[in-house]
C-alpha positions as a printed NumPy array, in Angstrom:
array([[  0.252,   0.243,  -0.008],
       [  1.725,   3.471,  -0.764],
       [  0.764,   6.663,   0.34 ],
       [ -2.547,   8.014,  -1.213],
       [ -0.546,  11.602,  -1.454],
       [  2.632,   9.73 ,  -3.025],
       [  3.887,  11.953,  -5.771],
       [  1.977,  15.171,  -4.89 ],
       [  4.483,  17.689,  -2.566],
       [  7.276,  16.647,  -0.331],
       [  8.541,  13.023,  -0.3  ],
       [  7.047,  10.448,   1.432],
       [  8.429,  10.134,   5.094],
       [  8.067,   5.906,   5.32 ],
       [  5.795,   3.649,   4.459],
       [  1.5  ,   4.381,   4.645],
       [  0.534,   2.91 ,   7.783],
       [ -1.611,   6.035,   8.643],
       [ -5.386,   4.927,   7.652],
       [ -8.082,   7.223,   7.1  ],
       [ -9.848,   7.256,  10.177],
       [-13.611,   7.22 ,   8.256],
       [-13.353,   4.955,   5.063],
       [-10.572,   3.055,   5.953],
       [ -9.532,   2.765,   2.356],
       [ -6.702,   4.626,   2.119],
       [ -3.204,   5.208,   3.969],
       [ -0.599,   7.782,   4.107],
       [  3.204,   8.246,   5.224],
       [  2.237,  11.159,   7.535],
       [  0.067,  13.2  ,   9.075],
       [  0.691,  16.195,   6.825],
       [  0.235,  14.16 ,   3.722],
       [ -3.144,  13.472,   5.097],
       [ -4.093,  16.966,   5.777],
       [ -3.026,  17.638,   2.604],
       [ -5.159,  14.572,   0.618],
       [ -8.463,  15.206,   2.745],
       [ -9.399,  17.934,   0.059],
       [ -9.59 ,  15.295,  -2.493],
       [-10.523,  12.478,  -0.211],
       [-13.334,  13.681,   1.166],
       [-15.295,  13.993,  -2.034],
       [-14.478,  10.044,  -1.812],
       [-14.343,   8.86 ,   1.506],
       [-18.062,   8.611,   2.487],
       [-18.406,   5.996,  -0.568],
       [-15.686,   4.414,  -0.104],
       [-16.526,   3.943,   3.322],
       [-19.444,   1.695,   2.014],
       [-17.566,   0.071,  -0.12 ],
       [-15.573,  -1.226,   2.674],
       [-18.509,  -2.691,   4.269],
       [-18.344,  -4.946,   1.335],
       [-15.106,  -6.998,   2.515],
       [-16.899, -10.401,   3.358],
       [-18.989, -10.653,   0.328],
       [-16.092,  -9.587,  -1.724],
       [-13.761, -12.093,  -0.172],
       [-16.927, -14.91 ,  -0.364],
       [-15.363, -17.892,  -2.429],
       [-16.231, -21.514,  -2.061],
       [-12.797, -23.113,  -2.675],
       [-10.875, -25.046,  -0.027],
       [ -8.212, -22.079,  -0.575],
       [-10.362, -19.027,  -0.775],
       [ -8.727, -17.61 ,   2.595],
       [ -5.204, -18.09 ,   1.675],
       [ -6.296, -16.287,  -2.012],
       [ -8.105, -13.472,  -0.073],
       [ -7.313, -12.493,   3.499],
       [ -3.784, -14.255,   3.392],
       [ -2.771, -12.524,   0.293],
       [ -3.92 ,  -9.374,   1.273],
       [ -2.114,  -9.629,   4.576],
       [  0.818, -10.214,   2.678],
       [  1.349, -13.772,   4.746],
       [  0.914, -15.252,   1.354],
       [  1.346, -14.182,  -2.285],
       [  0.581, -15.481,  -5.56 ],
       [  3.714, -16.941,  -6.346],
       [  3.736, -18.965,  -3.188],
       [  0.181, -20.694,  -3.727],
       [  0.984, -21.47 ,  -7.757],
       [  4.002, -23.678,  -5.919],
       [  2.252, -25.087,  -3.412],
       [ -0.183, -26.228,  -6.773],
       [  2.907, -27.537,  -8.403],
       [  2.175, -24.746, -11.454],
       [  4.481, -21.95 , -10.391],
       [  5.526, -20.506, -14.17 ],
       [  4.073, -23.386, -16.378],
       [  1.929, -23.626, -19.121],
       [ -0.521, -21.147, -19.24 ],
       [ -0.24 , -20.17 , -15.356],
       [  3.24 , -18.52 , -16.422],
       [  1.698, -15.102, -16.075],
       [ -0.628, -15.547, -13.406],
       [  2.609, -14.258, -10.959],
       [  4.505, -10.837, -11.228],
       [  8.13 , -13.23 , -11.461],
       [  6.395, -13.835, -14.884],
       [  7.586, -12.359, -17.839],
       [  5.94 ,  -9.941, -19.539],
       [  3.394, -10.21 , -22.119],
       [  4.87 ,  -8.232, -24.607],
       [  7.712, -10.441, -24.653],
       [  6.15 , -14.057, -25.491],
       [  7.039, -15.799, -28.172],
       [  4.345, -15.985, -31.18 ],
       [  5.24 , -19.222, -31.825],
       [  4.02 , -20.168, -27.986],
       [  0.901, -18.06 , -28.483],
       [ -1.382, -21.133, -27.255],
       [  0.079, -23.362, -24.806],
       [ -2.647, -25.312, -24.008],
       [ -1.915, -27.464, -20.606],
       [ -3.029, -27.254, -16.911],
       [ -0.261, -28.647, -16.172],
       [ -2.677, -30.502, -13.261],
       [ -3.919, -33.819, -13.065],
       [ -7.304, -34.68 , -14.924],
       [ -9.375, -34.788, -11.428],
       [ -8.424, -31.338, -10.891],
       [ -9.373, -30.02 , -13.892],
       [-12.058, -29.755, -17.072],
       [ -9.709, -31.477, -19.814],
       [-12.221, -34.102, -20.763],
       [-14.295, -33.655, -24.239],
       [-17.464, -35.029, -22.539],
       [-19.897, -33.282, -19.859],
       [-22.494, -34.831, -18.33 ],
       [-25.32 , -32.962, -19.017],
       [-25.668, -30.067, -21.168],
       [-26.469, -26.596, -18.707],
       [-29.92 , -26.427, -17.344],
       [-30.248, -23.46 , -15.682],
       [-27.807, -20.221, -15.772],
       [-25.339, -20.836, -13.117],
       [-25.136, -18.462, -10.321],
       [-21.764, -18.922,  -8.712],
       [-18.296, -21.094,  -8.664],
       [-19.755, -23.806,  -6.463],
       [-22.582, -24.251,  -8.969],
       [-20.41 , -24.299, -11.952],
       [-17.51 , -26.671, -10.636],
       [-20.287, -29.243,  -9.517],
       [-21.362, -29.568, -13.161],
       [-17.982, -30.356, -14.214],
       [-16.765, -32.258, -11.563],
       [-14.409, -30.309, -10.308],
       [-13.176, -30.424,  -6.798],
       [-13.287, -26.98 ,  -4.408],
       [ -9.322, -27.532,  -3.907],
       [ -9.059, -26.731,  -8.259],
       [ -7.302, -23.682,  -8.684],
       [ -8.716, -23.896, -12.456],
       [-11.409, -21.154, -11.838],
       [ -7.982, -18.523, -11.99 ],
       [ -8.01 , -19.018, -15.287],
       [-11.528, -19.609, -15.918],
       [-12.808, -16.57 , -14.81 ],
       [-12.112, -15.698, -18.227],
       [-14.645, -17.868, -20.626],
       [-17.057, -17.507, -17.857],
       [-17.143, -13.982, -17.451],
       [-17.944, -13.751, -20.962],
       [-20.68 , -16.433, -19.615],
       [-21.915, -13.891, -17.395],
       [-22.058, -10.824, -19.103],
       [-23.81 , -12.636, -22.013],
       [-26.676, -13.887, -19.524],
       [-26.759,  -9.911, -18.198],
       [-27.613,  -8.756, -21.665],
       [-28.878, -11.047, -23.328],
       [-30.79 , -13.953, -21.22 ],
       [-33.05 , -16.081, -22.976],
       [-32.49 , -13.875, -26.094],
       [-29.636, -16.285, -27.15 ],
       [-31.645, -18.651, -28.987],
       [-32.395, -15.61 , -31.33 ],
       [-29.154, -15.583, -32.713],
       [-29.067, -17.953, -35.688],
       [-27.087, -20.499, -34.174],
       [-23.458, -18.27 , -33.834],
       [-22.94 , -15.554, -31.196],
       [-20.356, -13.099, -32.416],
       [-18.331, -11.35 , -29.442],
       [-15.62 ,  -8.761, -29.31 ],
       [-13.425,  -9.117, -26.855],
       [-11.443,  -5.767, -26.182],
       [ -7.96 ,  -4.974, -24.805],
       [ -6.755,  -8.817, -24.139],
       [ -3.487,  -8.825, -22.548],
       [ -2.583, -12.105, -20.375],
       [ -5.304, -13.774, -21.781],
       [ -3.46 , -14.178, -25.201],
       [ -1.189, -16.734, -23.667],
       [ -4.38 , -18.366, -22.274],
       [ -6.409, -18.366, -25.091],
       [ -6.982, -22.42 , -24.985],
       [ -9.422, -21.731, -21.467],
       [-11.779, -19.997, -24.314],
       [-12.571, -23.498, -25.174],
       [-14.903, -23.691, -22.017],
       [-17.595, -21.851, -23.884],
       [-18.216, -24.907, -26.051],
       [-19.921, -26.581, -23.   ],
       [-21.459, -23.365, -21.976],
       [-23.168, -22.681, -25.297],
       [-24.078, -26.002, -26.906],
       [-25.342, -25.922, -29.894],
       [-23.906, -22.205, -30.701],
       [-20.823, -21.457, -33.057],
       [-18.943, -18.887, -30.907],
       [-17.075, -16.446, -32.719],
       [-14.302, -14.175, -30.404],
       [-12.964, -11.143, -32.347],
       [ -9.814, -10.696, -29.716],
       [ -8.619,  -6.576, -30.662],
       [ -6.154,  -4.773, -28.671],
       [ -2.36 ,  -3.363, -29.137],
       [ -0.593,  -5.996, -27.18 ],
       [ -2.029,  -8.314, -29.704],
       [  1.831,  -9.602, -31.182],
       [  2.382,  -7.828, -34.828],
       [  2.822, -11.612, -36.181],
       [  0.096, -12.785, -35.134],
       [ -2.338,  -9.834, -36.545],
       [ -5.043, -11.238, -38.518],
       [ -4.304, -14.509, -37.591],
       [ -7.698, -16.609, -36.933],
       [ -8.088, -20.282, -35.383],
       [-10.445, -22.989, -33.795],
       [-10.478, -24.254, -31.01 ],
       [-10.866, -28.135, -31.395],
       [ -9.7  , -29.612, -27.709],
       [ -9.843, -28.742, -24.35 ],
       [ -6.525, -27.928, -22.393],
       [ -4.385, -30.801, -21.512],
       [ -3.732, -32.246, -18.148],
       [ -0.755, -33.906, -16.985],
       [ -2.466, -37.26 , -16.531],
       [ -0.696, -40.079, -19.187],
       [ -4.116, -41.854, -19.97 ],
       [ -6.536, -38.693, -19.855],
       [ -8.78 , -38.757, -23.639],
       [ -7.128, -34.925, -23.479],
       [ -4.115, -36.567, -24.784],
       [ -5.973, -38.063, -28.181],
       [ -4.214, -36.646, -31.36 ],
       [ -7.473, -37.145, -32.626],
       [ -9.232, -33.439, -33.064],
       [-12.665, -33.84 , -30.804],
       [-15.633, -33.89 , -32.453],
       [-17.695, -30.999, -30.908],
       [-20.909, -31.721, -33.831],
       [-21.471, -28.809, -35.91 ],
       [-20.578, -26.174, -33.398],
       [-17.297, -24.514, -33.375],
       [-15.326, -22.109, -30.934],
       [-13.263, -19.673, -33.003],
       [-11.315, -16.756, -31.838],
       [ -9.528, -13.521, -34.83 ],
       [ -6.965, -12.001, -33.445],
       [ -6.616,  -8.303, -34.514],
       [ -4.197,  -5.98 , -33.583],
       [ -4.857,  -2.32 , -32.839],
       [ -7.504,   0.126, -31.087],
       [-11.15 ,  -0.68 , -31.558],
       [-12.203,   2.709, -32.94 ],
       [ -9.561,   1.947, -35.678],
       [-10.663,  -1.33 , -36.354],
       [-14.869,  -1.441, -36.057],
       [-15.731,  -0.591, -39.669],
       [-13.565,  -3.855, -41.174],
       [-14.928,  -5.841, -37.987],
       [-18.186,  -5.487, -38.647],
       [-18.379,  -6.302, -42.014],
       [-18.122,  -9.997, -41.198],
       [-18.77 ,  -9.877, -37.223],
       [-21.596,  -7.457, -35.801],
       [-21.438,  -8.256, -32.46 ],
       [-24.216,  -9.659, -29.809],
       [-21.703,  -8.601, -27.29 ],
       [-18.947,  -5.823, -26.556],
       [-16.749,  -6.62 , -23.645],
       [-14.086,  -4.828, -22.091],
       [-12.221,  -6.992, -19.273],
       [-10.676,  -4.654, -16.259],
       [-11.05 ,  -1.895, -18.513],
       [-10.749,   1.154, -16.494],
       [-12.505,   3.477, -18.362],
       [-16.427,   3.231, -19.502],
       [-16.552,   3.144, -23.006],
       [-18.403,  -0.248, -24.386],
       [-21.363,  -2.457, -24.121],
       [-19.977,  -4.828, -20.733],
       [-17.105,  -4.301, -19.15 ],
       [-15.726,  -5.487, -16.051],
       [-13.276,  -3.694, -13.365],
       [-11.148,  -4.526, -10.547],
       [-13.225,  -2.589,  -7.94 ],
       [-15.96 ,  -0.574,  -6.776],
       [-14.768,   2.615,  -6.532],
       [-13.348,   2.027, -10.305],
       [-16.259,   0.973, -11.608],
       [-18.441,   3.917,  -9.963],
       [-15.653,   6.751, -11.765],
       [-16.313,   4.673, -14.725],
       [-20.289,   4.896, -14.706],
       [-20.156,   8.367, -14.048],
       [-17.836,   8.797, -16.912],
       [-20.837,   7.03 , -19.238],
       [-23.48 ,   8.927, -17.655],
       [-21.496,  12.46 , -18.616],
       [-20.371,  11.185, -22.064],
       [-24.027,   9.548, -23.037],
       [-26.123,  11.968, -20.786],
       [-27.961,   8.172, -20.413],
       [-27.986,   6.044, -17.017],
       [-25.911,   2.775, -16.67 ],
       [-28.349,  -0.017, -18.633],
       [-26.994,  -2.52 , -16.316],
       [-25.977,  -1.395, -12.631],
       [-22.78 ,  -2.151, -11.01 ],
       [-22.727,  -5.438, -10.016],
       [-20.475,  -8.386,  -8.081],
       [-19.181, -10.808, -10.925],
       [-19.672, -13.82 ,  -9.017],
       [-17.034, -15.403, -11.499],
       [-14.677, -12.871, -10.63 ],
       [-11.153, -14.248, -10.268],
       [-10.931, -16.139,  -6.745],
       [ -7.386, -14.395,  -5.577],
       [ -6.652, -10.762,  -4.772],
       [ -4.613,  -8.179,  -6.951],
       [ -1.624,  -8.185,  -4.853],
       [ -0.399,  -4.236,  -3.954],
       [ -3.783,  -2.57 ,  -5.044],
       [ -4.37 ,   1.001,  -4.249],
       [ -6.65 ,   0.456,  -1.773],
       [ -7.199,  -1.664,   1.167],
       [-10.589,  -2.497,  -0.878],
       [ -9.835,  -6.237,  -1.393],
       [ -9.274,  -5.812,  -5.981],
       [-10.346,  -8.768,  -7.965],
       [ -9.475,  -9.393, -11.727],
       [-13.005,  -8.908, -13.235],
       [-14.602,  -8.099, -10.389],
       [-17.795,  -6.292, -11.109],
       [-19.708,  -6.191, -14.33 ],
       [-21.527,  -3.265, -15.528],
       [-22.518,  -1.166, -19.019],
       [-25.052,  -0.172, -21.268]])
């Protein structure tokens, strides 16, 4: 936690250990910095105080590792690295970019854009080609989803599955029962991908979630490597496990019937690419995960305060209220973001809202 007044005036005098006595969400290195910041902080203080009351619900997950991935990480008794090491997946496969010691996303080798490995035993991950039954209802949380996919609650795969499950939640929010009106093809524009580019195979999980539909995703953003700009491919398998005799080791393409999950990569900014993209792919959903600002149909952010700022931007720019109010994403990543700017727990894809 850094001093909330850092970089504004005099150099900080030490660690930020002096928390605001009202909201408790921000901290300062000294009384002088706290006093200097009050003219700005007083506008957000009461709002942050209300957000802090939601900490228990933010940290609520059904997993056996929940307290370690939330409270223990917040209190710096655990780290992402230490938890990944306990699971034996630190800096392996698709987990390479899930901690701070992983390589920069911009430095990856284009030839290894897709590393479709869970590096977990088959009992811990959804690597099998078959699902016991198609979904009969909208899943409301991770527990229901894990039960349907027959995944034990000590499995960490939700740390990666929060990407496709956030798309699932956004589609349910925007479209609901109208999904059947898509003429059997679901078009999604996904803006600003970063480390997801090294975890693309987890989006194969959209196959069992939307049986009978072709799902096409346009990944658009400046982090798409030049050598992959315009490349298209179809996900034909779920990510592999480490069990030698698992069916995911089959060299034959998995038969999903007529259904496909396809991805197209486009380098650049959405406003520059939009006219060309919609000629072939007019979207049912535009989503910008962890966007930071409001500009799209549905987007997520790390904490409620960031969402409030985004919502204010939307209403000021468009003159219209949100169509989809800020709400907690039940499929947020179940491990807090380390070293966040506030004492509020922050999670990847924590809240959803949009218009």
